TIZADO-888034 format. One record per residue (C-alpha): residue in one letter; x, y, z; residue number from 1. Coordinates in steps of 0.5 Angstrom, whole numbers, always signed. Layout:
{rest:A; u:X; v:Y; w:Z; nr:NUM} $
...
//
This chain:
{rest:X; u:+78; v:+158; w:-98; nr:1} $
{rest:X; u:+83; v:+152; w:-96; nr:2} $
{rest:X; u:+82; v:+154; w:-89; nr:3} $
{rest:X; u:+75; v:+154; w:-89; nr:4} $
{rest:X; u:+74; v:+147; w:-92; nr:5} $
{rest:X; u:+79; v:+144; w:-87; nr:6} $
{rest:X; u:+74; v:+147; w:-82; nr:7} $
{rest:X; u:+68; v:+144; w:-85; nr:8} $
{rest:X; u:+71; v:+137; w:-86; nr:9} $
{rest:X; u:+73; v:+137; w:-78; nr:10} $
{rest:X; u:+66; v:+139; w:-76; nr:11} $
{rest:X; u:+63; v:+134; w:-80; nr:12} $
{rest:X; u:+68; v:+128; w:-77; nr:13} $
{rest:X; u:+66; v:+131; w:-70; nr:14} $
{rest:X; u:+59; v:+130; w:-71; nr:15} $
{rest:X; u:+59; v:+123; w:-74; nr:16} $
{rest:X; u:+63; v:+121; w:-68; nr:17} $
{rest:X; u:+58; v:+124; w:-64; nr:18} $
{rest:X; u:+52; v:+120; w:-68; nr:19} $
{rest:X; u:+57; v:+113; w:-67; nr:20} $
{rest:X; u:+57; v:+114; w:-60; nr:21} $
{rest:X; u:+50; v:+115; w:-59; nr:22} $
{rest:X; u:+48; v:+109; w:-63; nr:23} $
{rest:X; u:+53; v:+105; w:-59; nr:24} $
{rest:X; u:+50; v:+107; w:-52; nr:25} $
{rest:X; u:+43; v:+106; w:-55; nr:26} $
{rest:X; u:+45; v:+99; w:-57; nr:27} $
{rest:X; u:+48; v:+98; w:-50; nr:28} $
{rest:X; u:+42; v:+100; w:-46; nr:29} $
{rest:X; u:+38; v:+96; w:-51; nr:30} $
{rest:X; u:+42; v:+90; w:-49; nr:31} $
{rest:X; u:+42; v:+91; w:-42; nr:32} $
{rest:X; u:+34; v:+92; w:-42; nr:33} $
{rest:X; u:+33; v:+86; w:-46; nr:34} $
{rest:X; u:+38; v:+82; w:-40; nr:35} $
{rest:X; u:+34; v:+85; w:-34; nr:36} $
{rest:X; u:+27; v:+83; w:-38; nr:37} $
{rest:X; u:+30; v:+76; w:-39; nr:38} $
{rest:X; u:+32; v:+75; w:-31; nr:39} $
{rest:X; u:+25; v:+78; w:-29; nr:40} $
{rest:X; u:+21; v:+73; w:-33; nr:41} $
{rest:X; u:+26; v:+68; w:-31; nr:42} $
{rest:X; u:+25; v:+69; w:-24; nr:43} $
{rest:X; u:+17; v:+70; w:-25; nr:44} $
{rest:X; u:+17; v:+63; w:-29; nr:45} $
{rest:X; u:+21; v:+59; w:-23; nr:46} $
{rest:X; u:+16; v:+62; w:-18; nr:47} $
{rest:X; u:+10; v:+60; w:-22; nr:48} $
{rest:X; u:+13; v:+53; w:-23; nr:49} $
{rest:X; u:+15; v:+52; w:-16; nr:50} $
{rest:X; u:+8; v:+54; w:-13; nr:51} $
{rest:X; u:+5; v:+50; w:-18; nr:52} $
{rest:X; u:+9; v:+44; w:-16; nr:53} $
{rest:X; u:+8; v:+45; w:-8; nr:54} $
{rest:X; u:+0; v:+45; w:-9; nr:55} $
{rest:X; u:+0; v:+39; w:-14; nr:56} $
{rest:X; u:+5; v:+34; w:-13; nr:57} $
{rest:X; u:+6; v:+34; w:-5; nr:58} $
{rest:X; u:+0; v:+29; w:-5; nr:59} $
{rest:X; u:+4; v:+24; w:-9; nr:60} $
{rest:X; u:+10; v:+25; w:-5; nr:61} $
{rest:X; u:+6; v:+24; w:+2; nr:62} $
{rest:X; u:+3; v:+18; w:-2; nr:63} $
{rest:X; u:+10; v:+15; w:-3; nr:64} $
{rest:X; u:+12; v:+16; w:+4; nr:65} $
{rest:X; u:+6; v:+12; w:+6; nr:66} $
{rest:X; u:+8; v:+7; w:+2; nr:67} $
{rest:X; u:+14; v:+5; w:+5; nr:68} $
{rest:X; u:+12; v:+7; w:+12; nr:69} $
{rest:X; u:+12; v:+1; w:+17; nr:70} $
{rest:X; u:+6; v:-1; w:+21; nr:71} $
{rest:X; u:+9; v:-1; w:+28; nr:72} $
{rest:X; u:+16; v:+0; w:+27; nr:73} $
{rest:X; u:+17; v:+3; w:+21; nr:74} $
{rest:X; u:+21; v:-2; w:+17; nr:75} $
{rest:X; u:+16; v:-6; w:+13; nr:76} $
{rest:X; u:+15; v:-5; w:+6; nr:77} $
{rest:X; u:+8; v:-6; w:+6; nr:78} $
{rest:X; u:+3; v:-1; w:+3; nr:79} $
{rest:X; u:-1; v:+2; w:+8; nr:80} $
{rest:X; u:-7; v:+8; w:+8; nr:81} $
{rest:X; u:-5; v:+12; w:+14; nr:82} $
{rest:X; u:+1; v:+14; w:+16; nr:83} $
{rest:X; u:+4; v:+11; w:+22; nr:84} $
{rest:X; u:+6; v:+14; w:+29; nr:85} $
{rest:X; u:+12; v:+10; w:+30; nr:86} $
{rest:X; u:+12; v:+13; w:+37; nr:87} $
{rest:X; u:+5; v:+11; w:+39; nr:88} $
{rest:X; u:+4; v:+7; w:+45; nr:89} $
{rest:X; u:+1; v:+1; w:+41; nr:90} $
{rest:X; u:+7; v:+1; w:+36; nr:91} $
{rest:X; u:+12; v:+1; w:+42; nr:92} $
{rest:X; u:+9; v:-4; w:+46; nr:93} $
{rest:X; u:+7; v:-9; w:+41; nr:94} $
{rest:X; u:+11; v:-8; w:+34; nr:95} $
{rest:X; u:+7; v:-11; w:+28; nr:96} $
{rest:X; u:+14; v:-12; w:+24; nr:97} $
{rest:X; u:+20; v:-16; w:+27; nr:98} $
{rest:X; u:+25; v:-14; w:+21; nr:99} $
{rest:X; u:+30; v:-8; w:+24; nr:100} $
{rest:X; u:+37; v:-6; w:+22; nr:101} $
{rest:X; u:+40; v:-7; w:+30; nr:102} $
{rest:X; u:+46; v:-11; w:+31; nr:103} $
{rest:X; u:+46; v:-16; w:+37; nr:104} $
{rest:X; u:+49; v:-11; w:+42; nr:105} $
{rest:X; u:+44; v:-6; w:+40; nr:106} $
{rest:X; u:+38; v:-11; w:+40; nr:107} $
{rest:X; u:+40; v:-13; w:+47; nr:108} $
{rest:X; u:+41; v:-6; w:+50; nr:109} $
{rest:X; u:+34; v:-4; w:+48; nr:110} $
{rest:X; u:+31; v:-11; w:+49; nr:111} $
{rest:X; u:+33; v:-11; w:+57; nr:112} $
{rest:X; u:+29; v:-4; w:+58; nr:113} $
{rest:X; u:+25; v:-5; w:+64; nr:114} $
{rest:X; u:+19; v:+0; w:+66; nr:115} $
{rest:X; u:+19; v:+2; w:+73; nr:116} $
{rest:X; u:+12; v:+4; w:+72; nr:117} $
{rest:X; u:+8; v:-3; w:+72; nr:118} $
{rest:X; u:+1; v:-1; w:+70; nr:119} $
{rest:X; u:+0; v:-1; w:+63; nr:120} $
{rest:X; u:-3; v:+6; w:+61; nr:121} $
{rest:X; u:-10; v:+6; w:+59; nr:122} $
{rest:X; u:-10; v:-1; w:+57; nr:123} $
{rest:X; u:-10; v:-8; w:+60; nr:124} $
{rest:X; u:-4; v:-12; w:+59; nr:125} $
{rest:X; u:-6; v:-19; w:+56; nr:126} $
{rest:X; u:+0; v:-24; w:+57; nr:127} $
{rest:X; u:+3; v:-27; w:+51; nr:128} $
{rest:X; u:+7; v:-34; w:+49; nr:129} $
{rest:X; u:+12; v:-33; w:+45; nr:130} $
{rest:X; u:+14; v:-39; w:+40; nr:131} $
{rest:X; u:+21; v:-38; w:+38; nr:132} $
{rest:X; u:+23; v:-43; w:+33; nr:133} $
{rest:X; u:+31; v:-44; w:+32; nr:134} $
{rest:X; u:+31; v:-48; w:+25; nr:135} $
{rest:X; u:+36; v:-50; w:+20; nr:136} $
{rest:X; u:+32; v:-48; w:+14; nr:137} $
{rest:X; u:+25; v:-51; w:+12; nr:138} $
{rest:X; u:+19; v:-52; w:+18; nr:139} $
{rest:X; u:+17; v:-59; w:+16; nr:140} $
{rest:X; u:+12; v:-59; w:+22; nr:141} $
{rest:X; u:+9; v:-52; w:+20; nr:142} $
{rest:X; u:+2; v:-55; w:+17; nr:143} $
{rest:X; u:+1; v:-58; w:+24; nr:144} $
{rest:X; u:+3; v:-52; w:+28; nr:145} $
{rest:X; u:-1; v:-47; w:+24; nr:146} $
{rest:X; u:-7; v:-52; w:+26; nr:147} $
{rest:X; u:-5; v:-51; w:+33; nr:148} $
{rest:X; u:-5; v:-44; w:+33; nr:149} $
{rest:X; u:-12; v:-44; w:+28; nr:150} $
{rest:X; u:-18; v:-40; w:+31; nr:151} $
{rest:X; u:-14; v:-37; w:+37; nr:152} $
{rest:X; u:-13; v:-30; w:+38; nr:153} $
{rest:X; u:-6; v:-27; w:+36; nr:154} $
{rest:X; u:-7; v:-23; w:+42; nr:155} $
{rest:X; u:-5; v:-29; w:+46; nr:156} $
{rest:X; u:+1; v:-31; w:+42; nr:157} $
{rest:X; u:+7; v:-29; w:+38; nr:158} $
{rest:X; u:+11; v:-33; w:+33; nr:159} $
{rest:X; u:+19; v:-32; w:+32; nr:160} $
{rest:X; u:+23; v:-36; w:+27; nr:161} $
{rest:X; u:+31; v:-36; w:+26; nr:162} $
{rest:X; u:+33; v:-39; w:+20; nr:163} $
{rest:X; u:+39; v:-39; w:+16; nr:164} $
{rest:X; u:+41; v:-32; w:+13; nr:165} $
{rest:X; u:+38; v:-31; w:+6; nr:166} $
{rest:X; u:+33; v:-37; w:+7; nr:167} $
{rest:X; u:+25; v:-34; w:+5; nr:168} $
{rest:X; u:+20; v:-38; w:+9; nr:169} $
{rest:X; u:+14; v:-39; w:+4; nr:170} $
{rest:X; u:+8; v:-39; w:+7; nr:171} $
{rest:X; u:+1; v:-35; w:+6; nr:172} $
{rest:X; u:-1; v:-28; w:+8; nr:173} $
{rest:X; u:-6; v:-31; w:+13; nr:174} $
{rest:X; u:-1; v:-36; w:+17; nr:175} $
{rest:X; u:+2; v:-34; w:+24; nr:176} $
{rest:X; u:+9; v:-35; w:+21; nr:177} $
{rest:X; u:+8; v:-30; w:+16; nr:178} $
{rest:X; u:+13; v:-24; w:+16; nr:179} $
{rest:X; u:+16; v:-27; w:+23; nr:180} $
{rest:X; u:+23; v:-29; w:+21; nr:181} $
{rest:X; u:+28; v:-24; w:+25; nr:182} $
{rest:X; u:+34; v:-22; w:+23; nr:183} $
{rest:X; u:+39; v:-28; w:+23; nr:184} $
{rest:X; u:+46; v:-30; w:+23; nr:185} $
{rest:X; u:+49; v:-36; w:+21; nr:186} $
{rest:X; u:+49; v:-42; w:+26; nr:187} $
{rest:X; u:+54; v:-48; w:+27; nr:188} $
{rest:X; u:+52; v:-54; w:+32; nr:189} $
{rest:X; u:+56; v:-54; w:+38; nr:190} $
{rest:X; u:+59; v:-47; w:+38; nr:191} $
{rest:X; u:+57; v:-41; w:+41; nr:192} $
{rest:X; u:+53; v:-38; w:+35; nr:193} $
{rest:X; u:+48; v:-43; w:+37; nr:194} $
{rest:X; u:+47; v:-39; w:+44; nr:195} $
{rest:X; u:+47; v:-33; w:+40; nr:196} $
{rest:X; u:+41; v:-35; w:+36; nr:197} $
{rest:X; u:+38; v:-37; w:+42; nr:198} $
{rest:X; u:+39; v:-30; w:+45; nr:199} $
{rest:X; u:+37; v:-26; w:+39; nr:200} $
{rest:X; u:+30; v:-30; w:+39; nr:201} $
{rest:X; u:+29; v:-28; w:+46; nr:202} $
{rest:X; u:+32; v:-21; w:+44; nr:203} $
{rest:X; u:+27; v:-20; w:+39; nr:204} $
{rest:X; u:+21; v:-23; w:+43; nr:205} $
{rest:X; u:+22; v:-18; w:+49; nr:206} $
{rest:X; u:+21; v:-12; w:+44; nr:207} $
{rest:X; u:+14; v:-14; w:+45; nr:208} $
{rest:X; u:+12; v:-12; w:+52; nr:209} $
{rest:X; u:+6; v:-17; w:+52; nr:210} $
{rest:X; u:+10; v:-23; w:+51; nr:211} $
{rest:X; u:+11; v:-26; w:+58; nr:212} $
{rest:X; u:+13; v:-33; w:+57; nr:213} $
{rest:X; u:+18; v:-35; w:+52; nr:214} $
{rest:X; u:+19; v:-42; w:+49; nr:215} $
{rest:X; u:+25; v:-45; w:+45; nr:216} $
{rest:X; u:+23; v:-50; w:+39; nr:217} $
{rest:X; u:+26; v:-53; w:+33; nr:218} $
{rest:X; u:+24; v:-55; w:+26; nr:219} $
{rest:X; u:+23; v:-62; w:+29; nr:220} $
{rest:X; u:+18; v:-60; w:+35; nr:221} $
{rest:X; u:+11; v:-62; w:+36; nr:222} $
{rest:X; u:+6; v:-60; w:+41; nr:223} $
{rest:X; u:+3; v:-65; w:+44; nr:224} $
{rest:X; u:-3; v:-61; w:+47; nr:225} $
{rest:X; u:-8; v:-56; w:+44; nr:226} $
{rest:X; u:-7; v:-49; w:+45; nr:227} $
{rest:X; u:-11; v:-47; w:+51; nr:228} $
{rest:X; u:-8; v:-52; w:+55; nr:229} $
{rest:X; u:-1; v:-50; w:+53; nr:230} $
{rest:X; u:-3; v:-43; w:+54; nr:231} $
{rest:X; u:-6; v:-44; w:+61; nr:232} $
{rest:X; u:+0; v:-48; w:+63; nr:233} $
{rest:X; u:+5; v:-43; w:+62; nr:234} $
{rest:X; u:+2; v:-37; w:+64; nr:235} $
{rest:X; u:-1; v:-39; w:+70; nr:236} $
{rest:X; u:+6; v:-42; w:+72; nr:237} $
{rest:X; u:+10; v:-39; w:+78; nr:238} $
{rest:X; u:+17; v:-42; w:+75; nr:239} $
{rest:X; u:+21; v:-42; w:+69; nr:240} $
{rest:X; u:+22; v:-49; w:+65; nr:241} $
{rest:X; u:+30; v:-50; w:+64; nr:242} $
{rest:X; u:+33; v:-56; w:+66; nr:243} $
{rest:X; u:+39; v:-55; w:+70; nr:244} $
{rest:X; u:+42; v:-61; w:+74; nr:245} $
{rest:X; u:+49; v:-63; w:+77; nr:246} $
{rest:X; u:+53; v:-68; w:+72; nr:247} $
{rest:X; u:+59; v:-71; w:+76; nr:248} $
{rest:X; u:+61; v:-74; w:+69; nr:249} $
{rest:X; u:+66; v:-72; w:+64; nr:250} $
{rest:X; u:+60; v:-70; w:+60; nr:251} $
{rest:X; u:+58; v:-65; w:+66; nr:252} $
{rest:X; u:+63; v:-63; w:+71; nr:253} $
{rest:X; u:+69; v:-65; w:+66; nr:254} $
{rest:X; u:+67; v:-59; w:+61; nr:255} $
{rest:X; u:+68; v:-54; w:+66; nr:256} $
{rest:X; u:+74; v:-49; w:+65; nr:257} $
{rest:X; u:+78; v:-47; w:+71; nr:258} $
{rest:X; u:+79; v:-40; w:+67; nr:259} $
{rest:X; u:+72; v:-38; w:+69; nr:260} $
{rest:X; u:+75; v:-37; w:+76; nr:261} $
{rest:X; u:+73; v:-33; w:+80; nr:262} $
{rest:X; u:+66; v:-31; w:+77; nr:263} $
{rest:X; u:+64; v:-39; w:+76; nr:264} $
{rest:X; u:+66; v:-44; w:+80; nr:265} $
{rest:X; u:+66; v:-52; w:+79; nr:266} $
{rest:X; u:+60; v:-52; w:+85; nr:267} $
{rest:X; u:+56; v:-47; w:+80; nr:268} $
{rest:X; u:+57; v:-51; w:+74; nr:269} $
{rest:X; u:+50; v:-54; w:+71; nr:270} $
{rest:X; u:+48; v:-58; w:+65; nr:271} $
{rest:X; u:+41; v:-58; w:+62; nr:272} $
{rest:X; u:+37; v:-59; w:+55; nr:273} $
{rest:X; u:+37; v:-53; w:+50; nr:274} $
{rest:X; u:+30; v:-53; w:+49; nr:275} $
{rest:X; u:+28; v:-48; w:+55; nr:276} $
{rest:X; u:+22; v:-44; w:+57; nr:277} $
{rest:X; u:+23; v:-38; w:+60; nr:278} $
{rest:X; u:+19; v:-32; w:+64; nr:279} $
{rest:X; u:+20; v:-25; w:+62; nr:280} $
{rest:X; u:+24; v:-23; w:+68; nr:281} $
{rest:X; u:+29; v:-28; w:+67; nr:282} $
{rest:X; u:+29; v:-27; w:+59; nr:283} $
{rest:X; u:+31; v:-20; w:+60; nr:284} $
{rest:X; u:+37; v:-22; w:+65; nr:285} $
{rest:X; u:+40; v:-27; w:+60; nr:286} $
{rest:X; u:+40; v:-22; w:+54; nr:287} $
{rest:X; u:+42; v:-16; w:+59; nr:288} $
{rest:X; u:+48; v:-21; w:+61; nr:289} $
{rest:X; u:+55; v:-19; w:+58; nr:290} $
{rest:X; u:+60; v:-22; w:+63; nr:291} $
{rest:X; u:+58; v:-29; w:+64; nr:292} $
{rest:X; u:+56; v:-30; w:+57; nr:293} $
{rest:X; u:+63; v:-28; w:+55; nr:294} $
{rest:X; u:+66; v:-33; w:+59; nr:295} $
{rest:X; u:+62; v:-38; w:+56; nr:296} $
{rest:X; u:+64; v:-36; w:+49; nr:297} $
{rest:X; u:+71; v:-36; w:+51; nr:298} $
{rest:X; u:+72; v:-42; w:+55; nr:299} $
{rest:X; u:+66; v:-46; w:+54; nr:300} $
{rest:X; u:+69; v:-49; w:+47; nr:301} $
{rest:X; u:+68; v:-57; w:+44; nr:302} $
{rest:X; u:+67; v:-61; w:+48; nr:303} $
{rest:X; u:+64; v:-56; w:+52; nr:304} $
{rest:X; u:+57; v:-53; w:+49; nr:305} $
{rest:X; u:+55; v:-47; w:+51; nr:306} $
{rest:X; u:+47; v:-48; w:+49; nr:307} $
{rest:X; u:+48; v:-54; w:+54; nr:308} $
{rest:X; u:+51; v:-50; w:+60; nr:309} $
{rest:X; u:+50; v:-43; w:+60; nr:310} $
{rest:X; u:+43; v:-42; w:+61; nr:311} $
{rest:X; u:+43; v:-47; w:+66; nr:312} $
{rest:X; u:+49; v:-45; w:+70; nr:313} $
{rest:X; u:+47; v:-38; w:+70; nr:314} $
{rest:X; u:+40; v:-39; w:+73; nr:315} $
{rest:X; u:+43; v:-44; w:+78; nr:316} $
{rest:X; u:+47; v:-38; w:+80; nr:317} $
{rest:X; u:+42; v:-32; w:+80; nr:318} $
{rest:X; u:+35; v:-35; w:+80; nr:319} $
{rest:X; u:+35; v:-42; w:+82; nr:320} $
{rest:X; u:+28; v:-41; w:+86; nr:321} $
{rest:X; u:+25; v:-38; w:+80; nr:322} $
{rest:X; u:+26; v:-45; w:+76; nr:323} $
{rest:X; u:+23; v:-51; w:+76; nr:324} $
{rest:X; u:+29; v:-55; w:+74; nr:325} $
{rest:X; u:+26; v:-59; w:+68; nr:326} $
{rest:X; u:+24; v:-58; w:+61; nr:327} $
{rest:X; u:+17; v:-58; w:+58; nr:328} $
{rest:X; u:+20; v:-61; w:+52; nr:329} $
{rest:X; u:+20; v:-69; w:+51; nr:330} $
{rest:X; u:+26; v:-72; w:+48; nr:331} $
{rest:X; u:+28; v:-80; w:+48; nr:332} $
{rest:X; u:+35; v:-81; w:+49; nr:333} $
{rest:X; u:+34; v:-88; w:+50; nr:334} $
{rest:X; u:+38; v:-90; w:+44; nr:335} $
{rest:X; u:+45; v:-87; w:+47; nr:336} $
{rest:X; u:+49; v:-83; w:+43; nr:337} $
{rest:X; u:+50; v:-75; w:+42; nr:338} $
{rest:X; u:+43; v:-74; w:+39; nr:339} $
{rest:X; u:+36; v:-77; w:+41; nr:340} $
{rest:X; u:+32; v:-82; w:+37; nr:341} $
{rest:X; u:+28; v:-79; w:+31; nr:342} $
{rest:X; u:+21; v:-81; w:+30; nr:343} $
{rest:X; u:+18; v:-83; w:+23; nr:344} $
{rest:X; u:+12; v:-84; w:+20; nr:345} $
{rest:X; u:+12; v:-91; w:+22; nr:346} $
{rest:X; u:+12; v:-89; w:+29; nr:347} $
{rest:X; u:+6; v:-85; w:+29; nr:348} $
{rest:X; u:+0; v:-88; w:+33; nr:349} $
{rest:X; u:-5; v:-86; w:+38; nr:350} $
{rest:X; u:-2; v:-90; w:+43; nr:351} $
{rest:X; u:+5; v:-87; w:+42; nr:352} $
{rest:X; u:+2; v:-80; w:+43; nr:353} $
{rest:X; u:-1; v:-82; w:+49; nr:354} $
{rest:X; u:+5; v:-85; w:+52; nr:355} $
{rest:X; u:+9; v:-78; w:+51; nr:356} $
{rest:X; u:+3; v:-75; w:+55; nr:357} $
{rest:X; u:+2; v:-80; w:+60; nr:358} $
{rest:X; u:+9; v:-83; w:+61; nr:359} $
{rest:X; u:+9; v:-85; w:+68; nr:360} $
{rest:X; u:+13; v:-79; w:+71; nr:361} $
{rest:X; u:+10; v:-74; w:+76; nr:362} $
{rest:X; u:+13; v:-67; w:+77; nr:363} $
{rest:X; u:+12; v:-61; w:+81; nr:364} $
{rest:X; u:+7; v:-55; w:+78; nr:365} $
{rest:X; u:+7; v:-49; w:+82; nr:366} $
{rest:X; u:+6; v:-52; w:+89; nr:367} $
{rest:X; u:+2; v:-58; w:+87; nr:368} $
{rest:X; u:+4; v:-65; w:+83; nr:369} $
{rest:X; u:+2; v:-67; w:+76; nr:370} $
{rest:X; u:+3; v:-72; w:+71; nr:371} $
{rest:X; u:+2; v:-67; w:+66; nr:372} $
{rest:X; u:+10; v:-65; w:+65; nr:373} $
{rest:X; u:+11; v:-65; w:+58; nr:374} $
{rest:X; u:+8; v:-60; w:+53; nr:375} $
{rest:X; u:+12; v:-61; w:+47; nr:376} $
{rest:X; u:+16; v:-67; w:+44; nr:377} $
{rest:X; u:+22; v:-68; w:+39; nr:378} $
{rest:X; u:+25; v:-71; w:+34; nr:379} $
{rest:X; u:+20; v:-72; w:+29; nr:380} $
{rest:X; u:+22; v:-73; w:+21; nr:381} $
{rest:X; u:+18; v:-70; w:+16; nr:382} $
{rest:X; u:+15; v:-76; w:+14; nr:383} $
{rest:X; u:+11; v:-76; w:+21; nr:384} $
{rest:X; u:+7; v:-70; w:+19; nr:385} $
{rest:X; u:+1; v:-73; w:+15; nr:386} $
{rest:X; u:+0; v:-78; w:+21; nr:387} $
{rest:X; u:+1; v:-73; w:+26; nr:388} $
{rest:X; u:-4; v:-69; w:+22; nr:389} $
{rest:X; u:-9; v:-75; w:+22; nr:390} $
{rest:X; u:-9; v:-75; w:+29; nr:391} $
{rest:X; u:-9; v:-68; w:+31; nr:392} $
{rest:X; u:-17; v:-67; w:+31; nr:393} $
{rest:X; u:-17; v:-73; w:+36; nr:394} $
{rest:X; u:-11; v:-75; w:+40; nr:395} $
{rest:X; u:-8; v:-68; w:+40; nr:396} $
{rest:X; u:-15; v:-64; w:+40; nr:397} $
{rest:X; u:-13; v:-59; w:+35; nr:398} $
//
């Protein structure tokens, strides 16, 4: 009996263990089933959400990209409706925006590109005059210049402003000066940084393939003729207008440094006004030059001033036949000293402006002799603005 009872007790324990094992197996299978179901539901939900976002949210991303696209060179923050093709011929030939992130070296490399094919594809090229303002800050004569440009097609001119870094030129959106400040660097009078700024203006102007003539102006410059006269005079000229002459005094040859030998000799050395006007071909040569410009940066230091010697010497050495050897910007040096006369409100009269136009000098223009030798004049103080505006419609004719 005892043996029978013991056998029954063992069978009971064995059966109990089997039930316990089956229960654990069921629990494990249930857990795995729930886990797999969760994974499947999660993947399905993720696919559904992504599909919905792909259909519903791409237009907003596209809209955002449009809002930061630039008309012309992809760097503007202006809002546009349609995407811009930055590789289009229009954007390449005539960039609308002048802002960019190029260094000077990169800018000069790109600006010195010259197409071998002269004809423009599928369009007629209208030559433009680039008016380049090298300023120390504000443009006190800006209202006069705006009146000068007023009513004339933007296809005929471009404006570029090199001002101190961080300075914001406050003009209306309708002004020819709106959005025309180029990436600039600090400039110090009497140093190579002044010539750097001139080359920077040329480089930016050359990015627009329609720019054919390049005029350097300051904040104290004024036009003494109307726009049609200036435009025709410059675009019809066979020569550039860069003053270049041999000055035997200590203010000319006396500034020459023999360390420039053998590349630049004393007989090459020239001096001239900083305020130049250049044909496109010469402007390209200047921004493409590295060897001669580096010599001036290294050896032409105060009391030698690169802005008075580099371009006059460079053109005399290589492009003398393309230069008129005179400037089209009138300046009065009769007072003596390192700076020209400054004209204020009390100096501005009808007769004074006419005396600049007809000062008794004659000059060569193409193959003829003319009495129209100056298109611009300086230096004018801010107080001269209002009387000049009063004369703009009569004497200045704009």
